C-alpha positions as CSV (number, residue, x, y, z in Angstrom):
1,X,-19.3,-10.2,-7.0
2,X,-18.3,-7.2,-9.1
3,X,-15.7,-8.5,-11.6
4,X,-16.3,-5.3,-13.5
5,X,-14.8,-3.0,-10.8
6,X,-11.2,-3.8,-11.7
7,X,-11.8,-3.2,-15.4
8,X,-13.5,0.1,-14.8
9,X,-10.6,1.3,-12.6
10,X,-7.9,0.0,-15.0
11,X,-9.7,1.6,-18.0
12,X,-9.8,5.0,-16.4
13,X,-6.2,4.9,-15.1
14,X,-4.9,3.8,-18.6
15,X,-6.0,7.2,-19.9
16,X,-3.0,8.6,-18.0
17,X,-0.7,5.7,-16.9
18,X,0.2,3.0,-19.4
19,X,1.3,-0.5,-18.7
20,X,0.6,-0.6,-15.0
21,X,-2.2,-3.1,-15.0
22,X,-0.6,-5.3,-12.3
23,X,0.1,-2.3,-10.0
24,X,-3.5,-1.1,-10.4
25,X,-4.8,-4.5,-9.4
26,X,-2.6,-4.6,-6.4
27,X,-3.6,-1.1,-5.3
28,X,-7.2,-2.1,-5.6
29,X,-6.6,-5.3,-3.6
30,X,-4.9,-3.3,-0.9
31,X,-7.7,-0.7,-0.8
32,X,-10.4,-3.4,-0.5
33,X,-8.4,-5.2,2.2
34,X,-8.2,-1.9,4.2
35,X,-4.4,-1.6,4.2
36,X,-1.6,0.8,3.1
37,X,0.8,0.5,0.2
38,X,4.4,1.4,-0.2
39,X,5.2,2.2,-3.9
40,X,8.9,1.8,-4.5
41,X,10.8,2.8,-7.6
42,X,13.3,5.3,-9.0
43,X,12.1,8.8,-10.0
44,X,10.1,9.2,-13.1
45,X,8.2,5.8,-13.2
46,X,4.8,7.4,-12.5
47,X,4.4,6.5,-8.8
48,X,2.8,9.8,-7.9
49,X,0.6,9.9,-11.0
50,X,-0.6,6.4,-10.4
51,X,-1.6,7.2,-6.8
52,X,-3.4,10.4,-7.8
53,X,-5.2,8.6,-10.6
54,X,-6.3,5.7,-8.4
55,X,-7.7,8.1,-5.8
56,X,-9.7,9.9,-8.5
57,X,-11.2,6.6,-9.7
58,X,-12.5,5.9,-6.2
59,X,-14.3,9.2,-6.0
60,X,-13.2,9.9,-2.4
61,X,-11.1,12.6,-0.7
62,X,-7.5,12.7,-1.6
63,X,-4.5,14.7,-0.3
64,X,-0.8,14.8,-0.9
65,X,2.1,15.5,1.4
66,X,5.6,16.1,0.1
67,X,7.8,14.8,2.9
68,X,11.0,16.8,3.7
69,X,13.7,16.5,6.4
70,X,12.6,19.8,8.1
71,X,8.9,18.7,8.3
72,X,7.1,18.8,11.7
73,X,4.3,16.5,12.9
74,X,1.9,19.4,12.9
75,X,2.5,19.9,9.2
76,X,0.7,16.5,8.7
77,X,-1.7,16.1,11.5
78,X,-2.6,19.8,12.2
79,X,-2.6,21.7,15.4
80,X,-4.3,24.3,17.6
81,X,-4.7,27.8,16.3
82,X,-5.9,30.7,18.4
83,X,-9.3,32.1,17.4
84,X,-9.1,35.8,17.9
85,X,-12.9,36.2,17.7
86,X,-13.9,33.6,20.3
87,X,-10.6,33.9,22.3
88,X,-10.1,30.1,22.2
89,X,-7.8,27.6,20.6
90,X,-9.4,25.7,17.7
91,X,-8.1,22.5,16.2
92,X,-7.2,23.0,12.6
93,X,-7.0,19.6,10.8
94,X,-3.9,18.8,8.7
95,X,-3.8,16.9,5.4
96,X,-3.8,13.5,7.1
97,X,-7.6,14.0,7.5
98,X,-8.6,12.5,4.2
99,X,-9.5,9.1,2.7
100,X,-6.4,8.5,0.6
101,X,-3.2,10.1,1.6
102,X,-0.2,10.2,-0.7
103,X,2.9,10.4,1.4
104,X,5.5,11.4,-1.3
105,X,9.1,10.4,-0.5
106,X,8.1,9.1,2.9
107,X,11.7,8.2,3.8
108,X,12.7,11.9,3.8
109,X,10.5,12.6,6.9
110,X,12.2,12.7,10.3
111,X,11.4,10.1,13.0
112,X,8.8,12.3,14.9
113,X,6.8,12.7,11.7
114,X,7.1,9.0,11.0
115,X,5.8,8.3,14.6
116,X,2.7,10.5,14.0
117,X,2.1,8.8,10.7
118,X,2.4,5.4,12.3
119,X,-0.4,6.2,14.8
120,X,-2.6,7.2,11.9
121,X,-1.9,4.1,9.9
122,X,-2.3,1.6,12.7
123,X,-5.0,3.2,14.9
124,X,-6.8,5.5,12.3
125,X,-6.4,8.5,14.7
126,X,-4.0,11.2,15.6
127,X,-3.2,12.7,19.0
128,X,-2.3,16.4,19.3
129,X,-1.5,17.8,22.8
130,X,-3.4,15.1,24.5
131,X,-6.5,15.4,22.3
132,X,-7.4,12.4,20.0
133,X,-9.0,13.0,16.7
134,X,-10.4,10.1,14.6
135,X,-9.6,9.9,10.9
136,X,-12.3,9.5,8.2
137,X,-12.9,6.0,6.9
138,X,-11.9,4.5,4.6
139,X,-8.3,5.7,5.2
140,X,-5.4,4.5,3.1
141,X,-1.8,5.7,2.9
142,X,0.0,5.3,-0.4
143,X,3.6,6.1,0.3
144,X,6.4,6.4,-2.3
145,X,10.1,6.1,-1.9
146,X,13.2,5.8,-4.1
147,X,15.2,2.7,-3.0
148,X,18.4,4.1,-4.6
149,X,18.6,7.3,-2.4
150,X,20.9,7.4,0.6
151,X,21.4,11.2,1.2
152,X,18.9,13.1,3.4
153,X,16.7,10.1,4.0
154,X,15.6,8.2,7.1
155,X,15.3,4.4,6.4
156,X,11.9,3.1,7.5
157,X,12.3,0.8,10.5
158,X,11.0,-2.8,10.5
159,X,8.0,-2.0,12.7
160,X,6.8,0.7,10.3
161,X,7.4,-1.5,7.2
162,X,5.3,-4.1,8.9
163,X,2.3,-1.6,8.9
164,X,2.3,-1.5,5.1
165,X,0.0,-4.1,3.7
166,X,2.0,-4.3,0.5
167,X,5.2,-3.0,-1.1
168,X,4.7,-2.7,-4.8
169,X,7.9,-2.3,-6.9
170,X,7.5,-0.1,-10.0
171,X,10.3,-0.9,-12.4
172,X,11.1,0.6,-15.8
173,X,8.6,-0.1,-18.6
174,X,9.4,-2.4,-21.5
175,X,10.2,-1.0,-24.9
176,X,6.7,-1.1,-26.4
177,X,5.2,0.5,-23.3
178,X,7.8,3.2,-23.1
179,X,7.3,4.1,-26.8
180,X,3.6,4.4,-26.2
181,X,4.2,6.4,-23.1
182,X,6.4,8.9,-24.9
183,X,3.9,9.2,-27.7
184,X,1.0,9.7,-25.2
185,X,2.9,12.5,-23.4
186,X,3.5,14.6,-26.5
187,X,0.3,16.4,-25.5
188,X,-0.9,17.6,-22.2
189,X,-1.7,14.9,-19.7
190,X,-3.9,15.7,-16.8
191,X,-5.2,13.3,-14.0
192,X,-8.2,15.6,-13.9
193,X,-9.6,13.8,-16.9
194,X,-10.0,10.7,-14.8
195,X,-13.6,10.2,-13.5
196,X,-14.8,8.3,-10.5
197,X,-16.0,4.8,-11.4
198,X,-17.7,3.9,-8.2
199,X,-20.3,5.8,-6.1
200,X,-20.1,6.2,-2.3
201,X,-23.0,3.8,-1.8
202,X,-21.5,1.2,-4.1
203,X,-18.1,1.5,-2.4
204,X,-19.7,0.8,1.0
205,X,-21.4,-2.3,-0.4
206,X,-18.2,-3.5,-2.1
207,X,-16.2,-3.2,1.2
208,X,-19.0,-5.1,3.0
209,X,-19.0,-7.9,0.3
210,X,-15.3,-8.4,0.6
211,X,-15.8,-9.3,4.3
212,X,-18.2,-12.0,3.2
213,X,-15.6,-13.9,1.2
214,X,-15.0,-17.3,2.9
215,X,-11.6,-18.5,4.0
216,X,-11.5,-22.2,4.7
217,X,-9.6,-23.9,7.5
218,X,-7.4,-25.5,4.9
219,X,-6.4,-22.1,3.5
220,X,-5.7,-20.9,7.0
221,X,-3.5,-23.9,7.6
222,X,-1.7,-23.2,4.3
223,X,-1.0,-19.6,5.4
224,X,0.3,-20.7,8.8
225,X,2.6,-23.2,7.2
226,X,4.1,-20.5,4.9
227,X,4.7,-18.4,8.0
228,X,6.4,-21.3,9.8
229,X,8.6,-22.0,6.7
230,X,9.7,-18.3,6.6
231,X,10.8,-18.3,10.2
232,X,12.7,-21.5,9.7
233,X,14.5,-20.2,6.6
234,X,18.3,-20.1,7.3
235,X,18.8,-17.1,4.9
236,X,16.4,-15.0,6.9
237,X,17.0,-13.4,10.3
238,X,13.4,-12.2,10.5
239,X,10.5,-14.2,9.2
240,X,6.8,-13.4,8.6
241,X,5.0,-11.8,11.5
242,X,1.5,-12.9,12.6
243,X,0.3,-9.4,11.3
244,X,1.8,-10.2,7.9
245,X,-0.3,-13.4,7.7
246,X,-3.5,-11.6,8.7
247,X,-2.7,-9.0,6.0
248,X,-2.1,-11.8,3.5
249,X,-5.5,-13.3,4.3
250,X,-7.2,-9.9,3.8
251,X,-5.5,-9.5,0.5
252,X,-6.4,-13.0,-0.7
253,X,-10.0,-12.3,0.2
254,X,-10.0,-9.0,-1.8
255,X,-8.4,-10.7,-4.8
256,X,-10.9,-13.5,-4.7
257,X,-13.7,-10.9,-4.7
258,X,-12.2,-9.1,-7.7
259,X,-12.0,-12.5,-9.5
260,X,-15.7,-13.0,-8.9
261,X,-15.5,-15.7,-6.2
262,X,-16.9,-15.8,-2.6
263,X,-14.0,-18.1,-1.4
264,X,-10.2,-18.0,-1.3
265,X,-8.0,-20.4,-3.3
266,X,-4.3,-21.1,-2.9
267,X,-3.7,-19.2,-6.1
268,X,-5.1,-16.1,-4.5
269,X,-2.5,-16.5,-1.7
270,X,0.3,-17.0,-4.2
271,X,-0.6,-13.9,-6.2
272,X,-0.2,-11.6,-3.3
273,X,2.5,-13.3,-1.3
274,X,5.6,-11.5,-2.6
275,X,4.1,-8.0,-2.3
276,X,2.8,-8.8,1.2
277,X,5.9,-10.6,2.6
278,X,8.9,-9.2,0.7
279,X,9.4,-6.0,2.6
280,X,8.8,-7.7,6.0
281,X,11.5,-10.3,5.7
282,X,15.0,-9.5,6.8
283,X,18.0,-11.2,5.1
284,X,20.6,-12.8,7.3
285,X,23.8,-10.8,6.8
286,X,26.0,-13.9,6.8
287,X,23.9,-15.4,4.0
288,X,24.2,-12.1,2.1
289,X,28.0,-12.0,2.4
290,X,28.5,-15.4,1.0
291,X,26.1,-14.8,-1.8
292,X,23.3,-17.1,-0.7
293,X,20.7,-14.4,-0.4
294,X,20.0,-11.1,-2.1
295,X,16.2,-10.9,-2.7
296,X,13.6,-11.6,-0.1
297,X,11.0,-11.9,-2.9
298,X,12.8,-14.8,-4.4
299,X,12.9,-16.6,-1.1
300,X,9.1,-16.1,-0.8
301,X,8.7,-17.7,-4.2
302,X,10.9,-20.7,-3.2
303,X,8.9,-21.1,0.0
304,X,5.7,-21.2,-2.1
305,X,7.1,-24.0,-4.2
306,X,8.0,-26.0,-1.1
307,X,4.8,-25.6,0.8
308,X,2.1,-28.0,-0.6
309,X,-1.2,-26.1,-1.2
310,X,-4.5,-27.7,-0.1
311,X,-6.7,-29.3,-2.8
């Protein structure tokens, strides 16, 4: 197990982004688990910089798309362009053909663009005029959105939210971190100074080793019980989906690998539960109106206290 990987990534990113150790760990867990991440926070909390820095650490191809309301699917996936020389239509690949895609302000894109992105996220391919093109692997979408915005946005539907392995909330930094951040940014800050900390060959081996982490029958039963509890929760109108529990298993395996173990513990499950489940659970409106529910993440924490973990 390579316990040093997280330290190498955190050390590089800390050259640009300060005080985001937890977010860096969760991004790395998501990448090793083969999933996509939704970074949620108000403008100016370093969502884009964190995503760019993380991609540079991995040493793989990275592209960014700034989503806008007038965007078309071909702006993301590409399209056919007439080749004057050969008198044929050639397919020109769009920015989605990369290893890590930063979908900036994802909720500003119209439904047709969201649909094309959904195919890429779920099936690792895009379809243009009946022709299917496979995306490179690994492929990860890191999407950002501002939860406080309501004008010119298209709220992500539940089925698309369910495709995100994790939702990571980026809040304001504490006083000491913000002071250090202001001091650091008195000079020029450039993500170009971040170096890759893992080679292509090492990355392949790491991804293979994560798949070897064992998940016991007791842990699987623990996960299933958590799902059952969420569906029986009166304050929720939508509980955890089977896909959510599969995703949580993958995340727990990745976290166990980063902690230097070849087996999953209940603590691994608890550490990723809020980020994996929080955005998938839907509050019951009657419970919201009477003040019994406001935060799905808090309900997840309560469920974890009720469900007895295996020994």
